[in-house]
C-alpha positions, -999 to 999 in steps of 0.1 A, spaced: -134 -90 -291 -102 -71 -284 -70 -85 -270 -78 -68 -237 -110 -89 -233 -115 -126 -226 -148 -145 -232 -162 -169 -206 -185 -198 -212 -215 -176 -206 -205 -151 -233 -195 -124 -208 -164 -104 -220 -139 -99 -192 -112 -73 -192 -76 -83 -185 -60 -67 -154 -28 -62 -174 -45 -38 -198 -68 -21 -173 -64 17 -170 -84 48 -160 -94 54 -197 -114 21 -198 -148 32 -185 -169 1 -188 -152 -30 -177 -160 -63 -160 -135 -86 -142 -134 -122 -133 -110 -125 -105 -100 -146 -75 -94 -130 -41 -59 -142 -33 -55 -121 -2 -76 -97 18 -73 -77 51 -97 -75 80 -119 -45 84 -97 -17 97 -102 19 108 -81 50 102 -72 76 129 -104 95 121 -125 63 125 -131 57 88 -134 20 80 -117 3 51 -102 -30 39 -82 -41 9 -83 -72 -13 -57 -84 -38 -73 -98 -70 -59 -122 -95 -72 -130 -130 -66 -158 -155 -35 -141 -169 -18 -143 -135 -18 -105 -130 -26 -91 -96 -42 -58 -87 -53 -43 -53 -89 -32 -46 -98 -8 -19 -131 -4 -1 -139 27 20 -166 36 45 -201 22 36 -186 1 8 -162 -15 33 -190 -23 58 -212 -37 29 -187 -58 10 -164 -71 39 -188 -99 48 -192 -108 12 -157 -112 -1 -140 -144 10 -103 -152 4 -99 -179 -23 -133 -174 -39 -139 -162 -75 -160 -131 -82 -174 -111 -111 -168 -74 -105 -178 -42 -123 -188 -6 -117 -156 4 -99 -130 31 -105 -95 27 -117 -69 51 -102 -31 53 -101 -17 32 -73 -3 49 -42 31 33 -39 35 44 -3 7 20 7 4 -4 -22 31 -31 -26 14 -53 -52 34 -39 -81 5 -30 -105 5 5 -119 -31 10 -109 -55 0 -82 -93 -3 -80 -118 15 -58 -153 -1 -52 -184 15 -39 -215 3 -21 -234 3 -55 -207 -16 -73 -216 -50 -88 -198 -79 -71 -211 -114 -76 -196 -148 -67 -193 -171 -97 -184 -207 -102 -147 -216 -99 -139 -230 -134 -102 -236 -125 -89 -211 -150 -75 -188 -123 -46 -203 -105 -48 -206 -67 -10 -203 -63 1 -171 -46 30 -150 -56 52 -127 -35 48 -91 -46 74 -66 -55 101 -74 -29 125 -47 -17 160 -54 -5 170 -40 29 196 -18 11 167 -4 -11 148 4 21 178 22 37 185 43 6 150 49 -6 140 85 -12 103 78 -9 83 98 16 81 82 50 63 62 62 59 38 33 50 1 29 73 -27 18 75 -65 13 108 -83 21 123 -118 20 149 -119 48 167 -141 72 155 -137 108 187 -140 129 175 -127 163 142 -127 182 137 -108 215 113 -118 242 77 -105 241 72 -72 260 42 -51 268 37 -15 256 10 8 270 -5 34 246 -1 70 260 -33 81 243 -58 53 251 -40 34 280 -45 2 260 -18 -25 265 -2 -41 234 22 -70 230 54 -64 210 83 -85 199 114 -71 181 133 -93 156 165 -86 137 166 -95 100 193 -94 73 196 -102 35 220 -104 7 224 -66 4 244 -69 37 221 -46 56 202 -54 88 169 -40 101 148 -43 132 111 -52 128 85 -48 155 58 -75 156 25 -64 173 -5 -80 188 -12 -116 178 17 -115 153 42 -118 181 35 -155 183 42 -161 145 79 -169 153 73 -187 186 93 -219 187 109 -213 152 145 -222 151 169 -194 139 182 -185 115 150 -188 94 140 -173 61 107 -154 65 87 -132 41 71 -101 56 44 -84 36 28 -50 43 56 -37 66 54 -1 75 88 16 73 93 48 93 121 69 107 131 61 143 157 80 162 178 88 132 175 54 115 148 33 99 127 7 115 98 -14 102 67 -27 120 38 -50 112 2 -38 110 -33 -54 107 -27 -59 70 7 -75 73 16 -112 69 44 -132 84 51 -162 61 74 -188 76 64 -215 50 68 -205 13 60 -238 -4 27 -225 -18 43 -195 -34 56 -198 -70 94 -198 -69 97 -184 -34 106 -217 -17 137 -220 -40 147 -184 -33 144 -189 4 166 -220 4 192 -201 -16 191 -171 8 195 -193 38 224 -212 23 241 -179 15 237 -166 51 251 -198 66 281 -196 43 288 -159 47 275 -148 82 309 -152 98 327 -130 73 301 -103 63 295 -73 85 259 -61 81 252 -23 81 226 -14 106 196 9 99 187 14 136 203 32 165 223 10 187 229 -15 159 261 -35 157 266 -33 120 295 -18 101 280 16 100 275 18 137 245 32 156 238 60 132 244 40 99 214 51 79 216 87 93 253 91 85 246 78 49 222 108 45 250 133 52 239 149 84 243 187 81 270 201 103 262 233 122 274 253 151 257 249 185 240 283 184 222 273 151 213 238 164 196 254 195 172 271 171 162 238 155 133 217 169 134 187 146 160 170 125 195 155 126 226 176 130 262 174 139 287 197 156 323 199 168 327 207 204 342 200 238 327 187 271 318 216 293 302 196 321 288 161 329 257 162 351 264 133 374 259 146 409 224 140 423 204 171 434 192 166 469 177 189 495 188 189 531 158 169 541 166 144 515 201 141 527 189 135 563 165 109 550 194 92 531 215 91 562 186 75 582 180 49 555 217 42 551 218 53 514 253 64 504 261 94 482 277 72 457 245 52 452 225 83 447 250 97 422 253 64 404 215 64 398 220 97 378 244 84 352 235 47 348 208 21 355 205 -16 358 192 -30 325 178 -63 313 202 -80 290 173 -90 267 150 -60 264 172 -33 279 144 -21 302 152 -10 337 154 -38 363 138 -35 398 161 -45 427 145 -71 450 165 -60 480 186 -92 482 211 -84 455 190 -98 426 168 -81 401 135 -86 383 125 -75 348 88 -68 347 88 -64 309 102 -99 304 88 -113 337 122 -128 344 146 -127 374 182 -117 370 210 -125 394 232 -98 379 223 -65 361 237 -52 328 245 -16 337 239 10 309 246 47 307 221 76 307 241 108 308 233 145 305 263 162 290 268 199 282 289 206 251 304 239 241 318 253 209 328 289 198 291 300 196 273 286 226 267 255 248 240 228 246 229 199 268 226 165 251 213 131 263 238 103 258 229 66 262 248 33 262 274 31 234 275 69 228 282 76 265 308 48 266 326 64 237 325 97 255 338 84 289 360 56 275 349 33 304 322 6 302 293 12 325 297 -22 343 333 -12 351 325 24 362 298 10 385 325 -6 407 346 26 410 348 46 442 333 81 445 368 97 443 377 78 412 345 90 395 351 126 406 386 124 390 372 112 357 341 132 354 352 165 370 389 166 360 398 145 331 369 149 307 369 187 304 404 187 290 411 200 254 396 170 237 372 176 207 343 154 197 321 152 166 286 147 180 256 136 158 223 144 175 186 139 168 163 167 179 126 164 182 97 178 202 82 156 230 53 162 254 59 163 292 29 169 314 12 187 285 42 209 278 63 207 247 100 203 251 128 198 226 148 167 234 183 163 218 198 128 219 232 118 208 232 90 182 269 90 174 299 105 192 334 104 177 366 115 194 387 135 170 425 131 167 447 161 173 454 163 135 417 162 126 409 187 153 435 211 139 422 207 104 387 214 114 396 244 135 416 259 106 386 254 83 363 270 109 387 300 112 387 305 75 349 303 74 346 329 102 371 352 84 351 349 52 320 360 70 337 390 85 333 425 72 355 436 43 375 460 64 385 432 88 395 409 59 415 437 43 433 443 76 441 406 80 453 404 44 475 435 49 492 420 80 498 386 64 530 382 43 527 372 7 543 339 13 515 328 35 488 342 12 502 320 -16 506 289 5 544 290 6 547 287 44 551 250 40 585 255 23 598 277 51 631 265 67 625 248 101 651 270 117 632 302 108 612 316 136 575 316 129 557 349 123 530 359 147 500 377 133 471 396 147 
């Protein structure tokens, strides 16, 4: 008997999961099903389920069942039971979808041999959290998106349950968004779906929770996670070896440091130290000119430009104007609807006015005596190459206008005209970070460009960037033009000695 084999009372030689590899052809396992998923389907309607298996050494490996094997073995395998398994295949684990931590995973077929055996107590029933990732690791991971991850975090905020209707099937789903943080000083938003929205109902916050099987994907320039059918939300960790002590330590750390630590956000609209585009900025968004960005249909880019126009005046036909006069609708109200909307303070969805000065949020099913006004601007920016129209929401639009939406909502029409038509188009430069992607509208593909960060540049920074841009344009010019420029420029400027020129000396004018 080799070290990789363990004998049972019946004389059967079992292979250890720790030494299992693709080169071991004939093997037999005695394992306990410590965790399994329900029968699920892929997008192409292929059924599957997974089961995490544990042997007497404490090692855990994931088993995958596809198609006919999934239908055949799903009613057989019960969580917590002990089985003897053989005639499967060992393959390298796909780390995008496998979070167990074992180097390999198992695939079983319909003709594999799986038999329930007596529980002799040699395989522990204690569960163990898998290879946990910190939120910083998730934010900085170079793995291909989407990927799966397990986390141990502090839930600090839980939003009300909302309903989402699938565009493809028309099916309605329940969703709850929660905000989580950890010791890496990052925060992330997690979307809970279906019956999992009730997992945190009535739980006092802050609370340490373990999320397993989270799917991490890119969302509007940042990263967001969501639960799936194979995910678990563990609010009690007493049955996990060592996890209860870790959760108490994490909660104690949060209570002691939450007032002094600023958490970096991974999602747009976050309040962390890195702002709304934290994760995106960390990946060094490529800076391009507007003309180049207009050729791009997907990705994140930045440019330096000025405001050419803010589209804030409502487009109405003559008949519409007559109808507004008959209904008593003012021009200011119609124009106000173009640049801002009354939002729910909880879910940020649009409120419906009841006609008596109060509002109703149908997503949260709650009345609101007062609306939280939020921007939704269409702004046209221009640089030296072209102009481009960008959607600007909430914080980005407020950075652009310099006035909160709740305050602008009370302004008169003349005051808005003065700001939007006169003051904004002055010689002020902005650095704009945008996200471009293709969306479908009535069966037609359109490229939508949304601002995820807007930064007003100081005069010194503007001058520095314009000088750098001028040098870049000159370097791209034809040799004859560069030679002409060099011939007309004095040697002192070519060598950088212009900084030592006496202040009383009149500056030279070139070109």
